[in-house]
C-alpha positions in Angstrom: 195.9 18.9 -54.2 192.4 19.0 -55.8 190.8 22.5 -56.3 187.6 23.2 -54.4 184.8 22.6 -56.7 181.8 25.0 -56.8 178.9 23.3 -58.6 175.2 22.8 -58.5 175.8 20.2 -55.7 177.1 23.0 -53.4 173.7 24.8 -53.6 171.3 23.8 -50.8 167.8 24.9 -50.2 166.8 24.6 -46.5 163.2 24.2 -45.6 161.6 26.5 -43.1 162.3 24.6 -39.9 165.9 23.7 -40.9 166.7 27.4 -41.6 165.2 28.5 -38.3 167.2 25.8 -36.3 170.4 26.5 -38.2 170.2 30.3 -37.7 167.9 30.8 -34.6 169.4 34.2 -33.9 167.9 35.6 -37.0 164.4 34.8 -35.6 164.7 35.2 -31.8 167.9 37.1 -31.1 170.3 35.4 -28.8 169.7 31.9 -27.2 170.9 31.8 -23.6 169.6 29.8 -20.7 167.1 32.2 -19.2 169.4 34.3 -17.1 168.9 37.4 -19.3 165.4 39.0 -19.9 166.1 38.9 -23.7 167.1 35.3 -23.8 165.4 33.3 -26.5 163.1 31.3 -24.3 161.3 34.5 -23.3 161.0 35.5 -26.9 159.3 32.2 -27.6 156.7 32.9 -24.9 156.3 36.5 -26.2 155.7 35.4 -29.8 152.8 33.1 -28.7 151.3 35.6 -26.3 151.5 38.4 -28.9 149.1 36.5 -31.0 146.5 36.3 -28.2 147.0 39.9 -27.3 146.4 40.9 -30.9 143.1 39.0 -30.7 142.1 41.0 -27.6 143.1 44.3 -29.4 140.7 43.4 -32.2 138.0 42.9 -29.7 138.0 39.2 -29.4 138.5 37.7 -25.9 139.3 39.6 -22.7 141.2 36.8 -20.9 144.4 34.8 -21.5 145.4 31.9 -19.4 149.2 31.2 -19.1 151.0 28.5 -17.2 154.8 27.9 -17.0 156.0 24.9 -15.0 159.0 22.6 -15.3 160.0 24.1 -18.6 156.5 23.7 -20.2 154.6 26.7 -21.4 150.9 26.8 -22.1 148.8 29.7 -23.5 145.0 29.7 -23.9 143.2 32.6 -25.3 139.4 33.1 -26.0 139.6 34.9 -29.3 138.2 33.7 -32.6 140.5 30.7 -32.9 142.7 29.9 -35.9 140.6 28.9 -38.9 140.3 25.1 -38.5 141.4 24.3 -42.0 144.6 26.4 -41.7 146.0 25.3 -38.3 148.9 23.4 -39.7 149.8 26.1 -42.2 149.7 29.0 -39.6 152.3 27.3 -37.4 154.5 25.6 -40.1 154.5 27.7 -43.2 156.6 30.9 -43.3 154.7 34.0 -44.6 151.3 32.4 -43.7 149.1 34.2 -41.3 146.1 36.6 -40.8 148.1 39.8 -40.2 149.0 40.7 -43.8 145.4 42.0 -44.1 145.7 45.4 -42.5 142.0 45.6 -42.0 142.1 42.6 -39.6 145.2 43.6 -37.7 145.8 47.3 -38.4 148.4 48.0 -35.6 149.8 44.6 -34.8 153.3 43.7 -33.6 153.7 40.4 -35.4 153.4 41.3 -39.1 155.7 38.8 -40.8 154.1 35.5 -40.0 157.3 34.1 -38.5 156.8 34.1 -34.7 154.7 30.9 -34.1 156.8 29.1 -36.7 160.0 29.9 -34.9 158.5 28.6 -31.6 157.5 25.4 -33.4 160.9 24.8 -35.0 162.8 25.5 -31.7 160.6 23.4 -29.5 161.1 19.8 -28.6 157.3 19.5 -28.2 154.7 21.9 -29.7 151.0 21.4 -29.6 148.3 23.7 -30.8 144.5 23.4 -31.0 141.9 25.8 -32.2 138.2 25.8 -31.2 135.5 27.3 -33.4 131.8 26.9 -33.0 132.0 23.6 -31.2 134.7 22.0 -33.4 138.3 21.5 -32.5 141.4 20.9 -34.6 144.6 19.8 -32.8 148.1 19.0 -34.2 151.4 18.2 -32.5 155.0 18.9 -33.7 158.5 18.1 -32.6 161.3 20.4 -33.8 159.1 21.5 -36.6 158.1 18.0 -37.8 154.4 17.2 -37.7 153.9 14.1 -35.5 150.2 14.1 -34.9 147.4 15.5 -37.1 144.2 14.7 -35.3 140.9 14.8 -37.1 138.2 17.4 -36.4 136.3 16.6 -33.2 133.3 18.1 -31.3 133.9 20.0 -28.1 132.1 22.0 -25.4 135.1 24.4 -25.1 134.5 28.0 -26.0 136.3 29.6 -29.0 140.0 30.3 -28.9 143.4 28.9 -29.4 145.6 26.8 -27.1 149.4 26.5 -27.5 151.6 24.3 -25.5 155.4 23.9 -26.0 158.7 22.8 -24.4 161.8 24.6 -25.7 164.4 22.3 -27.3 167.2 21.8 -24.7 169.7 20.9 -27.4 169.3 24.6 -28.5 168.5 26.3 -25.2 171.0 24.4 -23.0 170.1 23.9 -19.3 167.4 26.6 -19.7 165.2 27.7 -16.8 162.4 30.3 -16.8 162.9 33.1 -14.2 159.5 34.1 -12.9 160.3 37.8 -12.4 161.0 38.2 -16.1 157.8 36.5 -17.1 155.8 38.5 -14.5 157.3 41.8 -15.8 156.3 40.8 -19.4 152.8 40.0 -18.5 152.3 43.1 -16.5 153.4 45.2 -19.5 150.8 43.5 -21.6 148.2 44.5 -19.0 149.4 48.1 -18.7 149.2 48.6 -22.4 145.8 46.8 -22.8 143.5 48.1 -20.1 140.8 45.6 -19.5 142.9 42.5 -20.6 143.1 39.9 -17.8 146.1 37.7 -17.8 145.9 34.7 -15.4 149.5 33.5 -14.9 149.9 30.3 -12.9 146.5 31.1 -11.4 147.3 34.7 -10.3 145.3 37.5 -12.0 147.1 40.5 -13.7 145.0 43.5 -14.8 145.5 47.3 -15.1 142.9 50.0 -14.8 144.9 53.1 -15.6 147.5 51.9 -18.1 150.9 53.7 -18.1 150.0 55.5 -14.9 149.8 52.1 -13.2 153.1 51.1 -14.7 154.9 54.1 -13.1 153.2 53.8 -9.8 154.1 50.1 -9.6 157.7 50.6 -10.7 158.9 53.9 -9.2 161.4 54.0 -6.4 159.9 56.0 -3.7 157.2 58.6 -4.1 157.0 60.9 -7.1 157.8 64.6 -6.6 154.4 65.5 -8.0 151.3 63.5 -9.2 152.0 61.4 -12.3 151.0 63.4 -15.5 149.0 61.0 -17.6 148.2 62.1 -21.2 146.3 60.3 -23.9 145.6 60.9 -27.6 144.9 59.0 -30.8 147.6 56.3 -31.1 149.7 57.7 -28.2 149.8 57.5 -24.4 152.3 59.2 -22.1 152.9 59.2 -18.3 155.7 60.8 -16.5 156.8 62.4 -13.2 160.2 63.1 -11.6 161.6 61.0 -8.7 164.6 61.1 -6.4 167.0 58.9 -8.2 169.8 59.8 -10.6 169.5 59.4 -14.4 166.5 59.0 -16.7 164.1 56.1 -16.6 162.0 55.3 -19.6 159.5 52.6 -20.5 158.7 52.7 -24.2 156.3 50.6 -26.3 155.1 50.2 -29.9 151.8 48.4 -30.6 152.2 46.6 -27.2 155.8 45.7 -27.8 158.3 46.7 -25.1 161.1 48.4 -27.0 163.8 47.9 -24.4 166.4 49.5 -26.6 164.2 52.5 -27.3 164.1 53.9 -30.8 162.7 56.8 -32.7 159.6 57.2 -30.4 161.7 57.4 -27.3 164.2 59.8 -28.8 161.4 62.0 -30.0 159.9 62.0 -26.6 163.1 63.0 -24.8 163.7 65.8 -27.2 160.1 67.1 -27.3 159.5 67.1 -23.5 162.5 69.3 -23.0 161.4 71.7 -25.8 157.7 71.9 -24.5 158.8 72.6 -20.9 161.3 75.2 -22.0 158.6 77.0 -24.0 156.1 76.8 -21.1 158.5 78.5 -18.7 160.0 80.7 -21.4 163.5 79.9 -20.1 166.3 78.2 -21.9 166.8 75.4 -19.3 169.4 72.7 -20.2 167.7 69.6 -21.5 169.7 67.5 -19.0 168.4 69.5 -16.1 164.8 69.1 -17.3 165.2 65.4 -17.7 167.3 64.6 -14.6 165.5 62.0 -12.4 162.5 61.8 -14.9 160.5 58.6 -14.9 158.4 58.2 -18.0 156.5 55.8 -20.1 155.4 56.3 -23.8 153.3 54.0 -25.9 152.5 54.6 -29.6 150.6 52.7 -32.2 152.0 52.5 -35.7 150.8 51.0 -38.9 153.3 48.4 -40.1 156.1 49.5 -37.7 159.8 49.0 -38.7 161.9 47.4 -36.1 165.7 47.0 -36.2 165.6 43.3 -35.5 163.2 40.4 -35.5 163.0 40.6 -31.7 161.5 44.1 -32.1 163.4 45.8 -29.1 164.2 49.0 -31.0 161.9 51.0 -33.2 163.3 52.3 -36.5 160.1 53.9 -38.0 160.6 57.5 -38.9 156.9 58.1 -39.8 153.8 57.4 -37.9 150.9 58.1 -40.1 150.0 57.3 -43.7 150.3 60.9 -44.7 154.0 60.7 -43.8 154.1 62.8 -40.6 157.3 62.3 -38.8 157.6 60.6 -35.4 159.2 63.7 -34.0 156.6 66.1 -35.3 153.7 63.7 -34.1 155.0 63.5 -30.5 156.0 67.1 -30.3 152.6 68.3 -31.5 150.9 66.0 -29.0 153.0 67.2 -26.0 152.8 70.9 -27.1 149.0 70.6 -26.9 148.4 68.3 -24.0 151.3 68.9 -21.6 151.2 72.7 -22.1 147.5 72.7 -21.2 148.1 70.4 -18.2 150.8 72.7 -16.7 148.5 75.7 -17.1 145.7 73.9 -15.4 147.9 72.6 -12.6 150.1 75.5 -11.4 151.2 73.5 -8.3 152.7 70.8 -10.4 154.3 73.4 -12.7 155.9 75.1 -9.6 157.2 71.8 -8.2 158.6 70.8 -11.6 160.4 74.1 -12.0 162.0 73.8 -8.6 163.3 70.4 -9.5 164.8 71.7 -12.7 166.5 74.5 -10.8 167.9 72.0 -8.3 169.3 69.8 -11.0 170.9 72.9 -12.5 172.5 73.9 -9.3 173.9 70.3 -8.8 175.2 70.2 -12.4 177.1 73.5 -12.0 178.5 72.4 -8.6 179.8 69.3 -10.3 181.2 71.0 -13.5 184.6 71.8 -12.0 185.3 68.4 -10.5 183.7 66.7 -13.5 186.2 68.3 -15.8 189.2 67.1 -13.6 187.7 63.6 -13.4 187.3 63.4 -17.1 190.8 64.4 -17.7 192.0 61.8 -15.2 189.8 59.1 -16.9 191.2 60.0 -20.4 194.8 59.7 -19.1 194.0 56.5 -17.3 192.3 55.0 -20.5 195.6 55.4 -22.4 197.4 53.1 -20.0 194.7 51.8 -17.8 195.9 48.6 -16.2 192.5 48.2 -14.4 190.6 47.7 -17.8 191.5 45.0 -20.3 189.1 45.9 -23.1 187.5 43.8 -25.7 187.2 44.4 -29.5 183.4 44.5 -29.8 181.1 47.0 -27.9 177.4 47.4 -27.5 177.6 50.8 -29.4 178.9 49.0 -32.5 175.4 48.8 -34.1 176.6 46.7 -37.1 178.6 44.2 -35.0 176.6 41.0 -34.7 178.5 40.2 -31.4 177.4 43.5 -29.7 174.7 41.7 -27.6 177.4 39.4 -26.2 179.7 42.1 -24.9 180.5 41.6 -21.2 182.5 43.5 -18.6 183.7 41.4 -15.7 184.4 43.5 -12.5 186.7 41.4 -10.3 188.8 41.9 -7.2 192.5 41.5 -7.0 195.3 40.7 -9.6 195.1 36.9 -9.3 191.4 36.7 -10.1 191.5 39.2 -12.8 194.6 37.5 -14.3 192.8 34.2 -14.5 189.8 35.8 -16.3 191.9 37.8 -18.6 193.9 34.9 -19.8 190.9 32.7 -20.4 188.4 35.3 -21.7 187.2 35.8 -25.3 189.1 38.9 -26.3 186.4 39.8 -28.8 183.5 40.2 -26.5 184.8 40.0 -22.8 186.5 42.8 -21.0 187.9 42.8 -17.4 188.0 45.6 -14.9 190.2 44.9 -11.8 189.3 46.5 -8.5 192.1 47.4 -6.2 190.3 46.5 -3.0 186.9 47.1 -1.4 185.1 49.9 -3.0 183.7 52.9 -1.0 180.3 52.5 0.6 178.5 55.3 -1.3 175.1 54.8 0.3 173.6 58.2 1.0 176.4 60.2 -0.8 175.8 62.5 -3.7 177.1 61.9 -7.3 180.1 64.1 -6.4 181.7 61.0 -5.0 181.6 59.3 -8.4 184.0 61.9 -9.7 186.1 62.2 -6.5 186.6 58.5 -6.2 189.1 57.3 -8.7 187.8 53.7 -9.0 184.2 54.8 -9.4 185.2 57.3 -12.0 187.1 54.7 -13.9 184.2 52.3 -13.9 181.9 55.1 -15.1 184.4 56.0 -17.9 184.8 52.3 -18.8 181.0 51.9 -19.2 180.6 55.4 -20.8 177.5 56.1 -18.9 178.3 59.5 -17.5 175.6 61.3 -19.6 173.0 58.6 -20.2 172.6 54.9 -21.0 172.7 55.4 -24.8 176.5 55.0 -24.9 176.8 51.9 -22.7 179.7 49.9 -24.0 178.8 46.4 -22.7 175.5 44.6 -22.7 176.4 42.5 -19.6 178.0 43.8 -16.4 179.2 40.9 -14.4 180.3 41.1 -10.8 182.9 38.4 -10.3 183.9 38.1 -6.6 184.9 35.2 -4.3 182.1 33.2 -2.7 183.2 34.3 0.8 182.3 37.1 3.3 184.7 39.6 1.7 183.5 38.7 -1.7 179.9 39.2 -0.7 180.8 42.6 0.9 182.4 43.7 -2.4 179.4 42.5 -4.3 177.1 44.6 -2.1 179.3 47.7 -2.3 179.3 47.5 -6.2 175.5 47.0 -6.2 175.1 50.0 -4.0 177.2 52.1 -6.5 175.0 51.0 -9.4 171.7 51.3 -7.6 172.5 54.6 -6.1 173.8 56.4 -9.2 173.0 54.3 -12.3 169.8 52.4 -11.3 168.9 52.0 -15.0 171.7 49.4 -15.4 169.9 47.2 -12.9 166.4 48.0 -14.1 167.3 47.2 -17.7 168.8 43.9 -16.7 172.4 44.6 -17.5 173.9 43.6 -14.1 174.7 40.0 -13.1 176.7 38.1 -10.6 179.1 35.4 -11.9 178.6 31.9 -10.4 181.8 30.0 -10.1 182.1 26.4 -9.0 182.7 25.7 -5.3 184.1 22.2 -5.9 185.9 20.1 -8.5 185.2 16.4 -8.3 187.2 14.1 -10.6 188.6 10.7 -11.2 191.0 9.5 -13.9 188.2 9.5 -16.5 186.1 12.5 -15.8 186.0 16.0 -14.2 182.8 17.5 -12.8 182.6 21.1 -11.6 180.0 21.7 -8.8 178.3 24.9 -7.9 176.5 23.7 -4.8 176.7 21.0 -2.2 173.9 19.2 -3.9 175.7 19.1 -7.2 178.9 17.9 -5.3 177.0 15.0 -3.8 175.6 14.0 -7.2 179.1 14.1 -8.7 180.4 11.9 -6.0 177.6 9.4 -6.5 178.2 9.5 -10.3 182.0 9.0 -10.1 181.9 6.3 -7.5 184.4 5.5 -4.8 187.1 7.9 -3.6 187.0 10.7 -6.2 189.4 13.6 -5.7 187.5 16.6 -4.3 188.9 20.1 -4.5 187.2 23.2 -2.9 187.9 26.4 -4.6 188.3 29.1 -1.9 188.8 32.0 -4.3 188.7 32.9 -8.0 192.5 33.3 -8.0 192.8 29.5 -7.2 191.1 28.6 -10.5 193.6 28.2 -13.3 193.1 30.1 -16.6 192.6 26.6 -18.4 189.8 25.8 -16.0 188.3 29.3 -15.9 187.6 29.3 -19.6 184.9 26.6 -18.9 183.1 29.0 -16.5 182.9 32.1 -18.7 182.3 30.5 -22.1 179.3 28.7 -23.4 178.4 27.2 -20.0 178.7 30.5 -18.1 176.3 30.7 -15.2 175.0 34.2 -14.5 172.6 35.2 -11.7 170.7 38.3 -12.8 170.4 41.2 -10.2 166.6 41.7 -10.3 164.4 44.3 -8.6 161.0 42.9 -7.7 157.9 44.9 -8.2 157.4 45.4 -4.4 161.0 46.5 -3.5 162.2 50.0 -3.9 165.9 50.8 -4.4 166.0 53.1 -1.4 164.5 50.4 0.9 167.0 47.9 -0.3 170.0 50.1 0.1 169.0 51.4 3.6 168.5 47.8 4.7 171.8 46.4 3.5 174.1 49.4 3.5 172.6 51.7 6.2 173.4 51.4 9.8 173.2 48.0 11.4 169.6 47.1 12.4 168.3 44.1 14.4 166.3 43.2 11.2 169.5 42.9 9.2 171.2 40.9 12.0 168.3 38.5 12.0 168.4 38.2 8.2 172.2 37.3 8.3 171.7 34.7 11.0 168.8 33.1 9.2 170.7 32.9 5.9 174.1 32.0 7.3 176.1 29.4 5.5 178.8 27.4 7.2 181.8 26.6 5.0 184.3 24.1 6.5 187.8 23.6 5.4 187.3 19.9 4.6 185.3 20.5 1.4 182.0 20.8 3.2 179.7 23.7 2.2 176.4 23.2 4.0 173.3 25.2 4.5 172.5 25.3 8.2 168.8 24.3 7.4 170.1 21.2 5.5 172.9 20.4 7.9 171.0 17.6 9.5 170.4 15.7 6.3 172.0 12.3 6.2 174.9 12.0 3.8 178.0 9.9 4.2 180.1 12.8 2.9 178.7 15.5 5.1 179.1 15.9 8.9 176.1 17.2 10.8 176.6 20.7 12.2 174.7 22.1 15.1 172.6 25.2 14.4 174.1 28.3 16.1 171.9 30.2 18.5 
């Protein structure tokens, strides 16, 4: 047997596009199909829009036009435009850009000249043109390869840059943009850049009061007191207290939404507790001060240090050239501005202190039962048959698989058994419910400790204190696609929204889509997630294919289940729209029956027949040789 040779021939130098395509995770984080807000296709959009926003920040162009349709993204800004002689280099040469000169882009997000190159390399089609003083330069690429280099031409267009791209489906398999994620991204740009107008698919987004607008648009219910909005050099803060449990933060650096927080968010949490304690001259517990807080903080930093290329967590310890620490900078700002505000607004100070005292009373009332519940959870974790854990966890900061960690919450032994046998033991854990969870709508957090199942879910996620210790990035509700399964799904969502709303707001909660049908012949098997897919499969496979309808997760064998929770997993994110508050959602679905809810159920009713027919009532009259018409119920 010949020995492995290690010679000059083994050494390869990849060009820029090969390296990006071979290791896309280094540049855009995870790939995904668009189900998660941090999937790569959204990072591609962000990288392009970042450049246009940086132009606005530097005083060039007050409008950005963005369109997303059928997988194609276009972005047009009205800034200075890329220098015409450098258009190709700026989108295809690593370490080429205008942001290395700190005078031009003092406090920019994209400092390493990689963003647009990554979009270029990972797009099946990528076109850019720049307009400067009546002249236009346009080039086209495919997967990083230059395919068209058009000569300079005259144009009547105003100055600026236009990008158009289609992500490469060989990398982002079966991708689809979810509009709520894009809308949230564009609103954040507007909140952080007052005066900027973003026109997304023809609709205008613009903010007048910055972070104050952000909280007003995203809070659940009314604030306990008017939002406190404070501004200084390189820092803006807005906060109030609400009526939900937990702490809710929106943090930003140089316009970048740091969804995983970082040094600025940690410094804010610490400083706000300290300043409020000092104002009241009482040693209130920090958790009582921060309970139910809703806050936003934005800082501007010269050459920020992030913990990854996707810039979701700030690592910078210092904020100014003189070396002042982030903690000292934020504490000094709050000590001055917040202390003055509370002295000038005694009514707000009085309301805030009442809220702190209320949180203190609730914490002390819970302390006894919390200790018992913790002891039960510890004992259960030693031999917890409900939880089949995985090896990696979101808290393992050096584990490259941490973002993939998933907890499936499923019903019954048969369903959990199938998932457990087919899962990836490194990144996928399974929690098995005993039956239908308690309807906890309108109950206090005491029920989380008194109810064994809720307490064990809380312990499995490790979110009792805050979200910082969350052990899984994805929490997936896996229930049958029937009435009972839907009810269990709603009960679990009620639990999360009532007591841990941040899990939903931070896009950690999903619903697993599993196939309704298996259509196969001797040569091919197709799994179908809808009646439309079933019809297409029958058409593809020809005459008399075998059709099986899955009536529950337990009916799907482990060998088959591995197809549905692996690379081709279909997850439906649980999203809160800008216009829907948690309280209104829960009272509608989980409160007492109302005529409105009855009407909603009737209008959205699905009829499932035992002969492999799954038909929307609205579509039931469509002609299909495999579907019998069903009369609409009155």
